[in-house]
PAMAR-906364 format. One line per 8 residues: their letters; for each residue x, y negated, z of C-alpha. Coordinates in nm, 3 decimals. Last residue first. Layout:
<pts>
a> X,Y,Z ~ ...
</pts>
This chain:
<pts>
ldrffefl> -1.547,-1.306,0.281 ~ -1.800,-1.250,0.557 ~ -1.816,-0.877,0.489 ~ -1.446,-0.799,0.513 ~ -1.399,-0.730,0.882 ~ -1.757,-0.605,0.920 ~ -1.704,-0.335,0.657 ~ -1.366,-0.247,0.806
adgsgplg> -1.512,-0.198,1.154 ~ -1.801,0.007,1.014 ~ -1.564,0.238,0.830 ~ -1.343,0.272,1.137 ~ -1.628,0.377,1.363 ~ -1.475,0.714,1.439 ~ -1.119,0.748,1.302 ~ -1.083,1.017,1.035
ehgfdpyv> -0.741,1.174,1.059 ~ -0.374,1.102,1.112 ~ -0.391,1.133,1.490 ~ -0.657,1.058,1.747 ~ -0.666,1.061,2.128 ~ -0.553,0.703,2.200 ~ -0.741,0.532,1.911 ~ -0.603,0.176,1.899
imrkkski> -0.760,-0.115,1.711 ~ -0.493,-0.376,1.634 ~ -0.567,-0.741,1.555 ~ -0.384,-1.000,1.350 ~ -0.355,-1.369,1.267 ~ -0.029,-1.422,1.077 ~ 0.321,-1.348,1.204 ~ 0.335,-0.976,1.126
knyaafqt> 0.654,-0.835,1.276 ~ 0.480,-0.644,1.557 ~ 0.254,-0.471,1.305 ~ 0.543,-0.334,1.100 ~ 0.733,-0.174,1.388 ~ 0.394,-0.086,1.539 ~ 0.333,0.151,1.249 ~ 0.669,0.320,1.291
sppcitdm> 0.608,0.347,1.665 ~ 0.273,0.517,1.603 ~ 0.429,0.807,1.410 ~ 0.306,0.842,1.050 ~ 0.233,1.216,1.020 ~ 0.248,1.295,1.394 ~ -0.034,1.054,1.481 ~ -0.140,1.104,1.843
lgtlmlve> -0.153,0.729,1.915 ~ -0.404,0.674,1.635 ~ -0.372,0.334,1.468 ~ -0.605,0.086,1.302 ~ -0.465,-0.243,1.172 ~ -0.663,-0.560,1.096 ~ -0.463,-0.839,0.934 ~ -0.548,-1.201,0.851
akirpalh> -0.345,-1.278,0.542 ~ -0.016,-1.470,0.541 ~ 0.214,-1.168,0.518 ~ 0.584,-1.245,0.465 ~ 0.681,-1.115,0.811 ~ 0.552,-0.768,0.711 ~ 0.795,-0.707,0.424 ~ 1.065,-0.573,0.656
qcdiyglk> 0.820,-0.348,0.841 ~ 0.695,-0.224,0.506 ~ 1.021,-0.043,0.430 ~ 1.087,-0.040,0.055 ~ 1.416,-0.231,0.058 ~ 1.508,-0.058,0.386 ~ 1.528,0.271,0.198 ~ 1.867,0.147,0.077
efvnkene> 1.984,0.096,0.436 ~ 1.853,0.437,0.531 ~ 2.050,0.610,0.256 ~ 2.362,0.400,0.308 ~ 2.389,0.505,0.673 ~ 2.323,0.870,0.588 ~ 2.595,0.899,0.322 ~ 2.812,1.161,0.493
hrpdfsrf> 2.501,1.334,0.620 ~ 2.674,1.673,0.590 ~ 2.398,1.820,0.370 ~ 2.378,1.510,0.148 ~ 2.200,1.614,-0.172 ~ 1.993,1.924,-0.101 ~ 1.954,1.932,0.276 ~ 1.957,1.552,0.303
ynrleqya> 1.693,1.510,0.035 ~ 1.474,1.792,0.163 ~ 1.464,1.631,0.506 ~ 1.363,1.296,0.358 ~ 1.118,1.472,0.126 ~ 0.927,1.606,0.427 ~ 0.799,1.254,0.505 ~ 0.436,1.328,0.409
dkaqdmew> 0.445,1.660,0.600 ~ 0.783,1.668,0.772 ~ 1.052,1.420,0.865 ~ 0.909,1.396,1.218 ~ 1.234,1.476,1.400 ~ 1.191,1.156,1.604 ~ 1.527,1.040,1.467 ~ 1.406,1.082,1.111
vrqydclf> 1.078,0.899,1.157 ~ 1.268,0.619,1.333 ~ 1.507,0.605,1.037 ~ 1.215,0.568,0.798 ~ 1.071,0.261,0.971 ~ 0.747,0.218,0.772 ~ 0.634,0.389,0.453 ~ 0.293,0.511,0.582
pfisaark> 0.030,0.285,0.740 ~ -0.215,0.416,1.004 ~ -0.511,0.217,0.862 ~ -0.429,-0.122,0.710 ~ -0.699,-0.384,0.665 ~ -0.583,-0.699,0.486 ~ -0.762,-1.033,0.466 ~ -0.705,-1.344,0.256
irpelaac> -0.463,-1.222,-0.010 ~ -0.321,-1.544,-0.159 ~ 0.029,-1.456,-0.035 ~ 0.075,-1.184,-0.300 ~ 0.397,-0.998,-0.213 ~ 0.331,-0.956,0.160 ~ -0.042,-0.890,0.120 ~ 0.029,-0.627,-0.145
altlaggq> 0.301,-0.463,0.064 ~ 0.074,-0.447,0.371 ~ -0.210,-0.295,0.167 ~ 0.037,-0.060,0.002 ~ 0.136,0.068,0.346 ~ -0.226,0.124,0.445 ~ -0.291,0.300,0.115 ~ 0.004,0.529,0.187
sagmagvr> -0.179,0.604,0.513 ~ -0.515,0.426,0.481 ~ -0.624,0.141,0.255 ~ -0.749,-0.215,0.235 ~ -0.704,-0.543,0.050 ~ -0.900,-0.868,0.055 ~ -0.973,-1.145,-0.194 ~ -1.168,-1.462,-0.116
tadiepls> -0.948,-1.751,-0.236 ~ -0.925,-1.602,-0.585 ~ -1.303,-1.638,-0.632 ~ -1.360,-1.375,-0.898 ~ -1.610,-1.381,-1.187 ~ -1.359,-1.533,-1.431 ~ -1.095,-1.263,-1.378 ~ -0.754,-1.406,-1.284
mvvralla> -0.778,-1.296,-0.919 ~ -0.823,-0.937,-1.034 ~ -0.508,-0.949,-1.246 ~ -0.306,-1.120,-0.974 ~ -0.416,-0.866,-0.712 ~ -0.338,-0.578,-0.947 ~ 0.002,-0.738,-1.005 ~ 0.072,-0.744,-0.632
tdlfiarf> -0.023,-0.377,-0.599 ~ 0.185,-0.284,-0.904 ~ 0.484,-0.464,-0.747 ~ 0.465,-0.228,-0.448 ~ 0.452,0.066,-0.691 ~ 0.757,-0.059,-0.882 ~ 0.954,-0.100,-0.561 ~ 0.818,0.237,-0.454
llkkadpd> 0.999,0.396,-0.746 ~ 1.342,0.279,-0.635 ~ 1.505,0.171,-0.961 ~ 1.568,-0.180,-0.827 ~ 1.843,-0.034,-0.609 ~ 2.054,0.010,-0.924 ~ 2.322,0.274,-0.864 ~ 2.049,0.541,-0.887
dlgriiqg> 2.072,0.790,-0.601 ~ 1.761,0.665,-0.418 ~ 1.569,0.627,-0.745 ~ 1.287,0.858,-0.638 ~ 1.351,0.930,-0.267 ~ 1.022,0.785,-0.147 ~ 0.854,0.945,-0.449 ~ 0.877,1.307,-0.350
qltngkvg> 0.978,1.659,-0.429 ~ 1.305,1.630,-0.622 ~ 1.375,1.327,-0.840 ~ 1.751,1.341,-0.805 ~ 1.995,1.109,-0.977 ~ 1.944,0.846,-1.243 ~ 1.605,0.686,-1.296 ~ 1.405,0.651,-1.619
gvdesqgg> 1.059,0.760,-1.514 ~ 0.765,0.608,-1.705 ~ 0.503,0.709,-1.447 ~ 0.171,0.618,-1.605 ~ -0.153,0.550,-1.420 ~ -0.440,0.800,-1.457 ~ -0.474,0.934,-1.103 ~ -0.303,1.194,-0.884
qgrvdlaa> 0.042,1.038,-0.846 ~ 0.303,0.902,-1.086 ~ 0.172,0.545,-1.080 ~ -0.072,0.472,-0.799 ~ -0.432,0.469,-0.926 ~ -0.564,0.139,-0.792 ~ -0.917,0.068,-0.670 ~ -1.065,-0.269,-0.775
vcfgehvf> -1.390,-0.384,-0.611 ~ -1.606,-0.687,-0.693 ~ -1.798,-0.781,-0.384 ~ -2.161,-0.890,-0.362 ~ -2.273,-0.684,-0.063 ~ -2.398,-0.408,-0.295 ~ -2.049,-0.399,-0.446 ~ -1.913,-0.331,-0.097
nlkdawdg> -2.140,-0.032,-0.042 ~ -2.080,0.076,-0.403 ~ -1.718,0.178,-0.351 ~ -1.780,0.542,-0.255 ~ -1.984,0.592,-0.573 ~ -1.700,0.539,-0.818 ~ -1.509,0.832,-0.677 ~ -1.147,0.823,-0.564
sngsyghf> -0.859,0.599,-0.670 ~ -0.609,0.884,-0.665 ~ -0.409,1.101,-0.427 ~ -0.038,1.186,-0.399 ~ 0.004,0.962,-0.092 ~ -0.320,0.797,0.021 ~ -0.528,0.547,-0.176 ~ -0.529,0.169,-0.219
qllaphte> -0.840,-0.051,-0.244 ~ -0.854,-0.414,-0.354 ~ -1.162,-0.612,-0.249 ~ -1.304,-0.909,-0.434 ~ -1.515,-1.211,-0.343 ~ -1.754,-1.339,-0.610 ~ -1.785,-1.648,-0.829 ~ -2.107,-1.837,-0.890
sanaaskp> -2.223,-1.933,-1.240 ~ -2.362,-1.586,-1.294 ~ -2.339,-1.414,-1.630 ~ -2.121,-1.110,-1.568 ~ -2.144,-1.118,-1.190 ~ -2.514,-1.027,-1.175 ~ -2.435,-0.668,-1.256 ~ -2.231,-0.654,-0.936
rlykahir> -1.870,-0.558,-1.006 ~ -1.672,-0.237,-1.019 ~ -1.313,-0.181,-1.130 ~ -1.138,0.155,-1.122 ~ -0.766,0.100,-1.164 ~ -0.511,0.212,-1.420 ~ -0.149,0.111,-1.476 ~ 0.027,0.126,-1.812
aggvgtfw> 0.398,0.150,-1.743 ~ 0.620,-0.098,-1.930 ~ 0.903,-0.087,-1.676 ~ 0.715,-0.324,-1.451 ~ 0.338,-0.312,-1.487 ~ 0.105,-0.321,-1.787 ~ -0.269,-0.345,-1.723 ~ -0.571,-0.118,-1.747
ldfceaha> -0.913,-0.154,-1.582 ~ -1.161,0.129,-1.640 ~ -1.494,-0.039,-1.581 ~ -1.811,0.012,-1.378 ~ -2.108,-0.226,-1.368 ~ -2.326,-0.243,-1.058 ~ -2.689,-0.288,-0.954 ~ -2.868,0.021,-1.077
pkitknpi> -2.568,0.251,-1.070 ~ -2.490,0.431,-1.396 ~ -2.224,0.694,-1.335 ~ -1.950,0.824,-1.564 ~ -2.034,0.551,-1.816 ~ -1.713,0.351,-1.790 ~ -1.690,0.015,-1.965 ~ -1.332,-0.061,-2.076
ltiqpdla> -1.148,-0.363,-1.936 ~ -0.800,-0.425,-2.081 ~ -0.534,-0.656,-1.939 ~ -0.209,-0.696,-2.133 ~ -0.004,-0.759,-1.816 ~ 0.242,-0.991,-1.995 ~ 0.532,-0.979,-1.752 ~ 0.768,-1.267,-1.671
dlealser> 0.615,-1.337,-1.330 ~ 0.664,-0.971,-1.233 ~ 1.036,-0.999,-1.301 ~ 1.043,-1.312,-1.086 ~ 0.868,-1.108,-0.816 ~ 1.151,-0.855,-0.827 ~ 1.414,-1.130,-0.813 ~ 1.256,-1.274,-0.497
wyadfntp> 1.217,-0.922,-0.362 ~ 1.587,-0.840,-0.391 ~ 1.690,-1.191,-0.284 ~ 1.498,-1.151,0.042 ~ 1.648,-0.808,0.111 ~ 2.006,-0.912,0.038 ~ 2.138,-0.808,0.381 ~ 1.945,-0.481,0.368
rpnlgryk> 1.718,-0.431,0.672 ~ 1.821,-0.132,0.883 ~ 1.560,0.120,1.006 ~ 1.504,0.091,1.381 ~ 1.187,-0.103,1.441 ~ 1.072,-0.392,1.660 ~ 0.896,-0.215,1.949 ~ 0.725,-0.451,2.193
klealpkd> 0.365,-0.328,2.167 ~ 0.494,0.027,2.134 ~ 0.659,-0.007,2.475 ~ 0.328,-0.083,2.649 ~ 0.160,0.192,2.447 ~ 0.400,0.458,2.575 ~ 0.654,0.574,2.313 ~ 0.577,0.872,2.090
ilpm> 0.402,1.211,2.103 ~ 0.236,1.134,2.435 ~ -0.015,1.334,2.638 ~ -0.278,1.148,2.842
</pts>
């Protein structure tokens, strides 16, 4: 078969290329301490957009780092409001530039007794706030947002990663939720945020990540795949470092928000789905994260598929989470 990356045998051993900052652990320890100090100011507002027979729909709002008000769609079985039993929950994360999607596409899990919370990533296509406040360029992309700020904690994806962990905490705090039965899932950017969420909130029980984005940036660059979702890396160098005089520092700083470096923190059981013809998020970048996960894990490989719908993936995810 044709190859756009390493052979599968090599992918299974690949450990990543992008540098890990020396203070990586301290960076995230301090970031989580900042999260601990927040008052999330949780608000649940009934949403009447649709009226399913067996579910209640809410606009869930909470306050994240930097004071941004973050939005998620929250659905629960109607029986959850007054029942003495608690329910499992599923967190859903969307692709780059998108939003939390329709209410209706979450009802399959609600019908199975799950409460579902789907995040709107700040600064993208949903309702969550982007409060800004970084120095340096903000041109065409969120990976590079904050890259030129002297404070590495101004990287926008740091805030977004923390939003995923805070969403998990908020959902786990709701009286109808069994905090020991919470899962997370998503594809592309959503797959990356699933890994970040599970890494930063160790109570996540299961995590399903489909062709995750935001992994091994330097590998993307050296494969000449800084296009499509990663186009902003090329734009950054062309506009702000055309001679690549600062290239080493750029990739080291991006290492703070590289999911392969967060992956060893994950305690959840992980299911990852990968297409070996993926030119958007190259397979080696995904394996860089997968190979560093120490918890129970399983990879489903699609040899002939890229960054696209993967046949049977919906059923596989449904079965993966159902017995929560």
